[in-house]
Each structure stands twice: as C-alpha cells, then as structure tokens.
N, C-alpha and C positions, 0 to 999 in steps of 0.2 A: 100890645106893644111889641117893638121889635127888640129881640135879644140876641146878642152875639156871645158865644162861648168859645174862648180861645184855649185850645188844647183839647185833643180828642183821645185822651187816655181814659182810664176807668171812670174817674169822677166827671170829666168833661162830657163824655158820651152819655152817661146816665142823666146828668143834669140837663143837657140839651134835649134829650128825648122826653123827659118829664115835663119840662116847660112847654114843649111843643104840644104835648097832650092836653095842656090847658087851653089851647087855642091860640097861643101867641105865635108870631112869626119868628122862628129861631134859625140862626145860622151857626153851624159848627165850623170853626176855623182852625186850620193846622197847616204848617209848611211842608208836611210830608205828603206828597202827591199820591204815593201808593196807598197810604192809609185813607186819604180822603176818597179815592176812587173806590176802595173797598166799602167804605161806609155808605157811599151813594147807592151801592147795591145791597145795603143792609147787612153787610158781613162784618162782624166784629172780630178784631184780632185777639180776643181773649174770650174765655167762657164766663158768662153771667146769666143765670136763669131769667127768662122772660124779656131780656133786653132786645134781642133780635126781633121778636115779635112787635115790640113797641116801636122800633125803628121802621119796620115795614109799614105799620099803621100810620105813623105821623108823616112819613114821606109820601105815602099814597094820598094823604089828605092835603098835601101841599104846605104843611106847617113847618117842616124841618128840611133844610138843605145844608150842603156841605161845600166849602170852598177853600182855596189856598190864597185868595186875594184879600188883604187887609182892607183895601178901599171898598170892595163890594160888601164885605161883612160889616164893617164898622159904620160906614156912612148911614146916617139917619137912625142909628141904633139908640134906643133909650137906656139899655142896660148892657154893659160889657162885663162878662164874667171871665176872669182870669183863672184858669184851672190847669196851669202847666206844672210840671214837676219841680220840686224843690229838694233835690238830692242832698244827703249829708256828706260833708267832707270827712276825712279820716278821723278828725278830732271831734266830730259831731256838729260842727257849725253848719247851719242851713245855707245852702247855695242858692242865692236869690237871682242869679244871672238871668234865668228864663222869665221870671216875673218882670224884671226891669226891661228886658228886651221886648217882651209882648206889649208892655205899657207904652214904651217909646214908639213901637210900630203902629200902635192904634192911635196914638196922640194926634197926628195930623188930620184924622178923619172924624174926630169927636165933634158932636153937635153941642149946642148950648145946653147946659144942665144934664148932660149925660152922666150916668152913674157907673163908675168903674168899681166892680166888685172883685175883691181878692178872695177866692174860694180855696186856693192853695194854702197849705199849712205853713204859716210864717211866724217868726218871733215877734213879740211886741215891739213897736217902734218902726214897723216896716211901711205903714201907709204914708207917713211924711216923706219917706224916701221915694216911694212910687210917685207921689205928687211932684217931687222935684224933677224926676225923669220925664213925666208927661209935660210939665210946664216948659221944658226946653223946646217942645215941638208944637205948641198950641197956645192961643191966647183966650180960648173960650172958657166960660165958667163951667166947671165940672165938679162932681163930688166923688169921694172914694168911700168905700165901705169894706168891712170884713165880715163875710157870711160863711163861717166854717161848715164843713160837711161832717156828718156823724154816721157815715154809711158803714155797713158791714159787707164785705165781699161775700158773694153767695146769696145775699138777700137785698142787694143794693136798690133794685127797682122798688121793692116793697117798702124798704126803709125810707126812700125819698118820697113816696106817696103817702106814707103814714109816719111822719116823724114825731118824736116825743116833744120837740120844740124847734122853733126857728130862732137862731141867735143872729141879731143884726148889730154890728158895731159900726157906728158912724158918728159924725159931728155935725152934719147939715140936716136940717129938718126935712127938706125935700127928698133926701136919700132915704130916710126912714119911711117916708110916705110912699114913695115908688116901690121900695122893696117889700113893705107890708102889703101893698096891693098885689104884687107879683105872687106872693106866697099865700094870698087869702084862700085860694081853693083847697089848700091842705088842711084847713080848719085846725091848726095847731097853735099852741101858745106862742106869742111872739115876744122875745126878750130883747128890749132895746137897751144897749149898753155902749160903752166906749170901745173903739177899735182895739185898744190894748186888752181890755177885759175879754173881748170876743176871742182874741188870739190866744190868750191864756186859758180860756175855757176849753179850747180844743185840745191844747197840750195837757191840761189838767184832767180831762175826761179819759184820754188814752193812758196817761200815766197812772191814774187811779186803777183802771182795769188791769193794767200790767202789774201793778203793785199787788192786787188780789191774787193773781196767778203766781207771782213770785212768793208771796206770803204763804200760800197753801203748799207750795213746793217745799218751803222751809219746814213747815209742819210735817209734811210727808217724810222728809229726811229724818226728823225726830222719831216718827212712827216706826221707821225701819229699825231703829235702835232699841225700841222698848216693847214691840209686840202689838202696838196699837194699829188699827186700820184707819187710814186717812179718810176713807169714804164714810165710816161710822162717825168719825169726828165731825165731818161735814154735816151729816144728819143731825148731830147734837147741837151744833152751833147755829144751824140755819133757822131754827125755830125762834131764835132771839131776834126780835124785830129790829134791833139796832144793827144786826149783822146781815141777816137775810140769807136766802139760799141760792141766789144768783151768782153766776160767774166764778164758781170754784172749779178750776180745771187743773188738778194735779197732773203732772206729766213731764214732758221734755222741754217745757218753757214756752214762752210766747214767740210768735214769728209773724210773717206777713210783711206788707209794705208800710204799715202804720206804726204799730207798737214799738218795734226796735228802733226805728228812725226817730219817732217823736220823743221817746225816752232819752235817747242819745243826744238829740238836739236840746231837750230841756236841761239835761245834765250840763251840756256845754254852755248854754245860756246862764245857768246858775253860776257856773264858774266865772263867766265873764262879768258878772255883777258882784263878785266877791263872796258867793255862797258855795265855797268849794266842797265842804264836807257834808252836803245834804243827802237826803234819801235817794234822789234820782240817780246819782252816780253809783251808788251801791246796787240799786236794782238792775241797772244795765250790766254791771260787773257780774252779778249772780246769774243773770240769764245767759250771758255770754258763754259761761263755762258749765252750764247746766247739763248739756248733752254729753260731753266728754266725761263728766263726773259720773253720770248714771251708767254709761257704757263701760267705763272702767270697773264700776261696782258689779255689773252683770258679768263682765269678763272674768272677774275673780271668782265668782260663784259657779260658773259653768266650765271653768278650765280653759278660758280663752276662746278666741274666734278663729285662730289659725287653722287653715284647711277645712273649715266648716262652710257649708252652703247656707246662706242666710236669705230668707224671703223678707223683703221690706215692702209692706203693704200700705200704700198711701204716700204719694210723693209731693202733692200740693201742701200748702201750709195749713189748710183747713178744708172741710168738705164743701162741695158745690162751687169750686173755683179751680182754675188751672194755674193759679198764681203760685210760683215756687220761690218768690222773693222771701229770703230768711226762713224757708221751710225747714223743718227738722231733717228732712231727707238730704238736704244740701250739706249737712254736717255728718249725718249718720253714715251715709254711703262711703264717703272718702275715709272716715274713721275705720270702718269695717275692712275696707280694701287695704289700708295701711297695716292692719293686724293680720293680713294673710287670708282673709275670707273671700269666698265667691259670693257675689250678690245677685239676686234675682228680684227685680222691682215690678210693682203693679200700681196703676192708678187709673181710675175711670176717665179722667179728662186731661191729665198733665203729660201723658206720654209724648205728644208732639213738641213740647217745649223743654223736655229734660236736657237735651243737648246744650241748651244755652246756660244751664245752671251747674251741671255736673260733668266734668271732663270725661271723655270716652276712655274706657279701660277694657282690656281683654277679659277681665274677671267680673265684669258686670253686664247683665242683660236685662232687657225690659219686656214685659209680657202684657197681653191684653186681657188675660183672665187670672183670677186668683189661683185657680187650679194649676195653671202653667207656672206661675211664679213660685208656688209651694212645692213643685215637683222636686223630689230629692232633698228637701230642705232639712237641715239639722236644727235650724233655729227659725222660727217665724216671729217677726216683729210687726204687730198690729199698730202701725205708727200714727195713722190718722183715722178718725171715726167716720169715714164714709159709710153710708147706710149699706152699701154693697159688702163692705168688709164686716161690719157689726152683725149683719144678718146671715153671713156665710156659715154653712155647716162645715166646721173644720174636721169633722169625722171623715169627710170625703178625701182629705189630704193626709190623713194619719198613716204613717208608714211603720213597717216592722223594725224599728230602731229607736233609740232614745231621741226624743225631740223636745226642744225648748220652746215655750210660747211666752213671748214678752208682750205684755198688754200695756202699751205706752200711754194710753188714755183712760185706763181703768173702766173699759166699756164691757168687759166680760165677767161672768161669775167664775170665780176661781175653782169652785168645786165642780162645776160643769166641764171646764177645760181639763181639769185633772182626771175626771171620770173618763175622758176620751183617751187618757194615757200620756198627756203632755205634762212636762214639768212647767209649772206656771210661775211667772214673775210679773208683779204689777208695780205700781209706784206708791210707796208708802203703805204697803199692805203686808 
C-alpha cells in the first residue's frame, strides 16, 4: 500500500523508514525544504542508532522517498500518518495547530476510504476536531484513527520493529482492518480500542513511568535522612512480583521530549475536566524542582560551587541520543554558573547542539573527551549514564587536591570511587 508520513521529526522519520522496510511505498512529507533535501541524502538531523542505515537501504530499494508537495505525497495514499509536533503551552495545554494544519493541507488530495492516522500525542477528543478540519476541504469518505507510538530515543528503530503491542484507536471497521494489515509484519499483539482510550493509553504509559521515577526519588530523599541506601531498597522491593525491578532510576528526575511534556499536558487536561488536585499535577511539580533541590543539597555539603571548576559529563537527556530537550544539563549548567562555578562539559553526541539549549557564557567550555573536561576539576558530575562515562577510569583524571565526585545516576560503586581519593556523593545513598 502507499503510505504518507507527514512530519519528518524523530517519530516521523523512524515510522516512515520502518514502514518502507516492509515493502510499502512510503513518502515522507515536510514543508522544510532543507530537511527534506538532507533526508533524500539519508542524512538525519539528529542522532539515532541504526536509523541512517535504514534510510539508505529503503531509499536504495526505491521504497522510501521524501517531498515537500502535499499533492504528490497524499494523492492515491491509503494511509496518511500525521506525526507533527504538539508542543505544550506554558500552562501545559497541548498545541494542536500543526495537527490541524497538516490535516487541512492533506484533505483536498484524500482518496475514498483513506485512513488518516494521528500518531502525534494528543488529548482525548482530538479526532472529531481533526475530522471537522478535513471535511471543510473534501467530500470523500475517509476514516481517522489514533495509533500512538511508544518509542524510546536511543532504541527507536529496534522498538518500532519489536513493539510490545500495537494500539489502534478507531471507530470504522475498515480503518481497523487496514491498520492491522499494515502492522502485521511486526507480529505484535494488536489492541483495538476507541480513539479516546488509545490517546489516554499513551499519556497513561508515560505518566506511569514518570511516576516510578518520581516515586523512587522521593524514597531516595528519605534514604538521605536515615542512612538507608536507595539501591539496596530497590533490590529489596524488586523481588516482589507486584512491584518488579524495572524502571527504577533515582537521580536528577526525568527529562526528554516526552515525559515532561506528557505529564504536564495530562495535568492540564485533568484540570480542564475538573480534576485539579490529582497526582499528575504533583508529579510535574516535584520533577520541576528536583535538580535545584539536589544541587542546593550538594552545595551545602561541599561548601558551595563558587570559584570551583566543575566537569559535567553527559549533556543529552539520556544515552544514545543527542536530544537535549529537558535534559538535566540544561538546568544544571546554568545553576552552576549562577553560583560562580566554571563549567567544563562533555558528551559523546550532543556537542553540536549544545548552543541551541544552553546560552553561551565565558565560564563554560565543551570538550570532546572526558579527560579534557575533567582537567583541573574540583568537582566531577557524572550526569548521564553514557557507556563511555560509566566505563571510564577516573583514576586517570585524579589530581593532587580535594575532588568531589557526584554520581547523579548511581552508576558507580562508592567504595571504588573513594578508593581513588574522591569524596563521593550519590542519590539516596
């Protein structure tokens, strides 16, 4: 079948490449000519393992093309996937302008019984609004559906090819049939539900994972008060089958393009329907102030950050991506600079995009190696668990002076770091 994917951001490009790998005729559509030209040469404007190779293969096979023309992309397309951004307003409300604009632009070229799939994260009740926008520009019979993505940056290609489940929210039987057939090669369970349930499932999944992170951070705070070690607590509770050992990440809180945005939007949505005092509003609040709280605490214990050189290792929000949206570094570095510190940053992939997220400052520099970033450091903050950072021998950068080692992800053994002569601080340890 012919498939059009509108939006060539992270989700759109991965989705288009994977569908093309199934043998379908796939067109990636975007109004950004520079981005489309880059993708035609299999160059991705962000780092995602294995994606560039998949783009090369599918374009070489003639299954994937890119264009800026709605007419060329949408005409004769069986499935139109809308994967544009839905940024949050300051109050958390999801901005659906791009979803509506893409739907309207596609409408004049829809064929009979085309299926318009909203893959963007949107609040319940969005599909009827999308249908209203489309019907202003076409008289053909079409269907809409919500098929949320559950990708993790850094493993997005693998996640798309090996999903836990495919969630299809629709109201017309032929939409279910077409989309079930499209996803058949994945051999994953297909969950057929209402569009509203599909949209809530996306928010619920991310909010739950964010809740686990926030919960264990609250436990870590209590451990700091009573001498317990949060990692030992995790070992103890993980054997309970009702709890499980997955997704316990005590540290500086959750970040990235999804969790902060989705929790904030779910909190706003809950307020809009009269559920003001629920859990999601509190989770967002706790995560928002997590970093400043921890840095204030460390500052008190080490005598402040003023006139100290601080190595910040890991600038992206997680390993295996260059995405710095809501990354801890975006708050940590400005905080340290405001306290009079000199900052030396390192990241394996994010250095080219740092300037878009952290204002330039005479007291901050960025380095291509851990050794260079740690030179002269009074404090080393292992902020993100990149394998390069976790596996690094910090004996190589130990200097003949008092040095602090802050393990922001609890990835290191306290005794081993202390044996090297560092003063060690973890989270909840």
